[in-house]
C-alpha positions, 0 to 999 in steps of 0.5 A, a space after each residue: 500500500 506504500 505505507 511503511 510504518 515501524 512496528 508498535 507494541 501496546 502490551 506493556 508485558 511484551 515491551 522488554 521482549 520486543 525491545 530485545 528483538 528491535 534493539 531500540 525503540 521509542 516509549 510514547 504516551 498513547 495520546 501524547 503531544 509536543 513530545 511530552 513523555 517520549 523517550 528513546 529506549 534500549 534493552 535494559 531501560 525502564 519501560 513503565 506502562 504509563 507515561 506523563 501526558 499533557 493533562 496534569 496528574 492524568 498519565 497516558 498508557 504507554 506504547 512502544 514503537 520500533 525505532 527507525 535508524 536516522 540518517 548519519 549525523 542526526 539523532 533524528 529527522 522527522 516530517 509533519 505534513 498537514 492534509 485536509 479534505 477539499 470540498 470536492 472530496 480530494 485532498 489538499 496536502 501542505 508543505 512538508 515541514 522538517 524537524 531535525 536534531 543532531 542531539 535529541 532523537 525526539 524531533 519536536 519543535 517544543 523540545 528544540 528541534 530545528 524546523 525547516 521547510 521541507 522543499 528547501 531542506 530535503 532532496 528529491 528522493 526524500 520529497 518523493 517518498 514523503 509524497 508517496 506515503 501521504 498519497 497512500 494515507 489519504 487513499 486509506 482515509 478514503 476507504 474508511 467508513 463514511 462515519 469515521 472519515 478523516 477531514 484533516 490530519 497531521 501526518 508524522 513521518 521519520 526519514 531513514 538513512 536512505 531518505 525513505 519516509 516511514 509513517 509513525 503516527 496520524 494526528 487527528 487533531 493536529 496542533 495549530 489548526 488549519 
């Protein structure tokens, strides 16, 4: 379907065995935002079943997502693309926004990642992969039951060492509403 996505484990009882197989992952709050509570983890690290959330004193259930090795020289490079259904049923896709860091593998602007317009910072290979994933995700939205159809979303992708885009999450309520 054109959508590469790292494996995700939602059962805390299986976190350690999955991480032993994957070698590294990201422990994330299921309903998180702004990188709060997200950390890169490896075998032997603490793997709690709940993590801090954006709501004070209301922890979120933890999920574990397999890490995608970043390009050389970066701790991580991720891209956000906003998509919105048009009045004619197609999709408007915004300009990809690159968030990258040489120190923090959690590439979030709220955590200090460098933020750049994708077309000026990425090569054509990366931009082509990003476009392909966005097209495939929007096609998947079109196949959803009408009552569950997406109207707008923030697609988060990470780039690997070969500039391939991997979908890591779909935010149904992207921050900074369009």
